[in-house]
N, C-alpha and C positions, 0 to 999 in steps of 0.2 A: 504494500500501501505505500503511496504516494503523499508525503503530509500536506496539510494546509498550504495553499499559495499563499504568498501575503502580497502588497500592490506593488512591491518590485518584481516578485518574480514575474505577477503576470505579466508585467510592464517588456519585460527581457529574455525570460525564458520561455520555450514552448510548452506547451501541455505534453504532461509527460513525462518531466525534470523533476526531479527530486530538490528542492528552491534552496534546498545547500550547497547545489551549485553556481548559486548566484556570488558566492565569496569567492568560488574557482577561478570566476571571468572577469572579479576585482582585481581578485590577486595578479592575475594575466594582466590587465590594464597597468598598474602600478607598473609590471616588470618592465612592460614596452616600453611605458614614457623614459624608464630609466634607461636602459637598452637605446633608445633613440638619442638621449644628449650624451649618453657614453661610447657611441661608436664615431660620434664624430667630436667631442672632445678629447678622446686618446690620442690620438695625434700627435696633437696641438700641447698637448700637457708634457706627455714625451719630450719632444723638441724645447720646452720649456726649463725642463728639466736636462739640459745639454745631450740629450741622447740623439744620434740620427735611427735616418731610415730604415735602416736594417735592425735597428732595433722595435721598431713599429713593428717589421714584420715579425721579429722573434715574439714579444708578447703577445702578437696576433695567436701567432701558429698555438705559444701556448696556453691561451684560453682555447683552442679548440679542440685539442689533443685533450687535454681536463677532460673538457664538453664531453670527446666521442668516449675516451677510458667510463666517466661515469654513467654515460648510458649503456654501455658494454654492462658493469657492474649494476644496476638496476635490475636490467634482464635477467642476468644470472642470480641475484642474491636478495632481489625484491620481495619476494613470494614470504622471505623469512621473519619479515619487521612490518609492524602497521603501517598503514599509509600515508598513517596522520603525522607518527615518529617521524619517517623522512621525512616530508612535507618539512617538518620542524626543524631538521636539522639543515633543509636546505635554506628555508630562509636565514638562518643562523648564519649559512655559511656566507648567504649575500652580504649579510651586515658587516661580518668581519673580514668580506675582502673590499666593500670599503674604506672602513678603516683602515686595511694595510695600505691599500693606495694614497689615501689621505695622509698618511705618516710617513712613506718611504721613499728612498729619494735615490738607492743603490739599483742596480742591475739583476745581479743573481737575486734577491728577496722579493723586488716584484716582479720576476720571472716564476719566482715559489708561486705568490699569488696568486701572478693570475693561470699558474696552472692545477692549482687547487681550488679556485674561486669560481665566482660564477658571471665574473664580465662575459658581453659578449658583440664583441666589434661587427657580427653581419648585422645583415638584414633580415634575419630570420631568427627564429628561436631557436637554440641550439644547447642549451643549459639545460642541470642537472633537473631541473623543473619538468622540462617537458615530460618524458613519459611518466611520471609522479602526478602532474594533474590529467595526461593523457589517461590513465587507468583508473585514476579516482570521477571524471567526467563519462566515463563509459562504463563504471558501476550505477553514475547520476541519473540514469536517463533509459526509459524504454527504447526499446529497437527501433520503433518508427523515431521516435522521437532524438535519436543518436544524432544522425546525418545535422539536423539544424543547429543543434546545442556544440556540434565543433564547428559552424560555422562561424554562429556567432563566438565561440568561444578565437576564433581564426582572426576577425573582421578586428573587433575589440582591439588584439593585439597590436593592429599593424595600424589601427586608427590613433593609439595611443603613441608610436610608437613615432609616428610622424609629428604628434605637437611635441614631442619630447629634445628632436630633435629642433624646434626650435628653441627650448633653452639656453642649447649649447654656446647661443651669443648673447650670455647672461656676462660671464666675467667681462670682453671689452667692451659691455656695458656698462657697469658698471666702475671699470678702469676709467670712460670717457666720463661720467657722469661725477667721482668722489677719486679720491688719493688713495685709494686700495690701489694693490699693485695685482696686476691680472694672474702671477701664482696663485697667492692666496685664496685666491679665490676661486680659483680649478682647484683647488683642495677642498675647499667649504662644498662641492659639487659631489666630489666621492662620499665627504659626511654627508649630504642629503641623501647619496644611492643606499649608504647605511642605515640611514634613518627609516628609508622605505623598507627595507629589508624587515625591518625590526616589525614596521606596521605589519605586513605582512605575515608573518611571525603571527601577532594577535590575530589576524584575521581564520589562520588556518588550526587557533585552538579552538575556533566557533564552530568548526566542523565537527559533525557526530562520529563518536567514538564505533567504530565499527569492530565486530571481531574478526580477532587473523586467519586469511582459511589456509588451507593449505596449501603449496603448491600446487598450481594447474599442470595436468601434462597435455604439454601444446605436439599436436601432432607435427610430424618430422614433414618437411617437403618430398612429395610421392613424384606423380604422372608431371609434375609443372617443375620438377626441379634445373631442367634444361632452359627450360625458359627464364627462370625467377634468377638462376646462375647470371644467366647473358643480360639479363636488364639488370641485375646488379655491380657488372662491368663496367656498360652504358652509364648508368646511374654517376658511376666515380669519376670514369670520365667528367662529367658536366658539373659534378660535385668541386674535383680540383680547378676546373679555369674558372670555377666561380669564386675561388678561395682566392686566387689573380688576382682580387677586388672587391673583396669587402669593403663593407663602409669605412672601417678605418684608413685603411689605405686608397682609396676614392676618397677620402677628405685629404689625405697627407697629398695627394695626385694636383689634388684643385690648388693647394696651400702653392705647391712646390711652385707649380710651372704658373700659375694665374696673381699667386699670391692674395689668393681667395680669403677674407677673415673667418673668421667663425661663427658670426654672427648671420655672413649673406651664405656660409657655408649650413649651417641649421636650418635658414628659410628654404633652399634650396634643397636638403632634404626633407621636410616638412611637406613639399611636395611633388616631392619623387613615390614619399611613402604613401600620401592622398591617391597618386598616380594607381600605385601599385593595389593599394588594399580594394580601391575600386573595379580594376581588372580583374581579379578575383572571385569579382560578383558577374562578370558576364560570362566567366571559364564554360559555366554547365549551358547556358543557352548557346554559347560556340558550339563546344562538345555534342550538343544535342544535333546541331545543323550539318558539321563535317566528320565528325567522328573523335574520340578520346586522340589517337595515336597523330592524328591530323591537325588538331589542336595544339599539342606537346608542338609537333616538328614547325608548323607555317608561323606559326607566333613567335615561336624563338627566332628565326632567324632573321628576320629583318630586326630585332633586340638587340641582335648580337651585331650587324650591318653596322646600325646608328653606333654603337658604342666604338668599333673599327673605325666610324667615321671621327670620331671623336676625337681619336688619337692624332688626328690630322690637320682640327682645326684651327685658323691661327688666332681665332676673337673667343672672347668666355661666353659673351652673349649665344653664340650660336654653337658652343663646345655644349653649353648646358641644355639649351634646345634638344639637340640630339640625348643626351642624358636624361633628359623625362620622356624624350618619345620612349627611347630604351624601358625606363622601370614603369611605362604602363604597357608593353608588352611582354616585358621579360618571365612576371609572374601569374602568368597564364599557364603553363606548365605544370603549376604548385599543386593545386587542384586534382588535374587531369590526367597527372601523374601516379597517384594516391589511386584513383578510381579506375587505372589502367592496371597498377598491380594485381588491385584487388579481381577484377576484371579476368584476367588472363591464369587466377589459381581456381583450385578449388575449393572451396566452402572451409573444410577440414584443415587448408593449407594455409589462409590469410593470415594468422599470427605469425607464423614461420615466413612468410616472403615478408612481411612488412619489417620485421626486424631483419631478415636478412640482405634486404635491399638498403636498410637506414643506418644499418653501422660502417660498413665500407664507405656512403656517401663521408659520413661526418669523419673517417679519417683519409681519405681521398683529400676532403675540405681543410685538413687541417694541416697536409704538408705544403701546399701553395703558397702561406703570404710569407714566409720567412723568402722563398725565394723572387717574389716581387720586390719585397721590400730592399733583398739584395739590389735589383735590375735598378730601383728608382735610385738609391744608392751610387752606385754606379754614372749614376747621371741618362740613363736611357730610360726615360721618365713617358714614354708612350709603347715602351715593352710591355707592358701588363694588360693594359687595354687589347694592343694587338692581338696579344697571345690568348688571351680569357675569350674573345668574340674570336678569334679561327677555330681554337679546339671547340667551342660550344657549334660554331658551325659545321665543323665534323663531326661531332657528338649527333645533332641532327641527322644530318644527311646519314650516317651509317644505321641508326636509329630505324628510319625509314625503310633501310632498304634491307636490312634485317627482320624485321615485324609487320612490313605491310602487307603480307599474308595470312596471320596468323589475326584470328576472329576473337576480339576479346569478347567472349560469352560462356569459356570456363567456368565461372566465378559464380553464374547463375545456380540459384539453389531451388 
C-alpha cells in the first residue's frame, strides 16, 4: 500500500509513487545545483592555487575513477547494508569532500579527496549517489509509474545543474563589488558544497527505514551476452570521447583560449544545461518516429560536427553558438541508449545488462581527462575538441553498421 499523498507529492510525483520519493528528488536537485557550479568553478580554482592544465585533468580523472570504483562496490556489496545507511554515508562524504577542497592547497591531498570524494566535473551524474538513489526510487514506485518517476529525477537534476552553473560567477561578482579576493570566495563555495551535503543528510534521515533484504539473485547474461558485450565496447568508446571534454575541461578551454570569465562561463553552462534538459524531453517523440538506434546516431553526429567546428572558430560568439547547438543535440541519445539496451535483451537479463554496460563506460570516461589536460598544457588547445568529436562520429557510424539489422524487440515481455 502506498501512503497517503501530500500536496507536494500530488504536484510533483506521478500516481503510484511513495511520497518519500520526493525527498530523493529534492536531494537530486540540490546535488545537481552543486555539480553545476563545481564543474565550472573547479578549473578556475585550481589555476588560482597555482596549478596547470594537466592538474585539472588529473583531478577530473581522479574524481571519475573514484566514482567508477564506488559504483562497482555498490553493485557488489550494496545488498549487504541498508540503503538508507549507504545514502547517509554518501551525504557525509559529500560534506567531507567540500571541506577538504576548501582547506587543502597541495596536489596530493587534493587528489586523494577527489578520488575518495563526490565531486563531479562532468555534465551527468557519475557519483556514488546515483546507484543508491536509483535503487531506492525503483522500490518507491509501482511498475507503471517507474518511468515517469525516473524522468522527473533526471529532469530535476539537469535543470538544477543549469541553475547552479550561474552561481559559478559569484566569486568574480563579489571581487568586483567588494574588497574580498577571488580565492577566499572560491573556498567559501566549497564550504557551501559541504553544507549542502549536510542538508542532504538530513533529508535522507527522513526516509522511512526498510528492513534489509537478502541479496537478490540477478540473472546472468544469457542469449544476449554477445549483443551486450558489443554494446559495452561501443559505449566505452563514446564515454572515453566524452571524457576528453567534461565540463571542467571545457571551462578550462574557454578560459585559456578566449579569456572567458567565470561569470560568463556560468551563464554559458546555464543555457547549455537548459538545452540539454529540454532535448531529453523530445527524445522519446523522435525515437517513436525514426527508431531508437537512428535517434542515437543521427542526432549525435551533428552535435559532434558542431564540436569540431568550434575548435576552429576564431570568434567567441560563434564558438558559443556552436557549443550551444551541440548541447541541444548531444544528450538526445542518453534516454534512447538506456531504452535500446533494455529493448535488445530479454527481461531477466535487464539488470545484468544495465550493470555490464554502465561500468565500462565509467572506467573509460575516467581515463580521458588527464590526456585532455596534457594536450591543453602542451598548447594544443583544439585537440581535445577535435578528438572528442571525431571519436564520437566514428562510434556513431560503427554502431549503426553493427546494429542496423538488430530489431529492438527482444526485451518485450
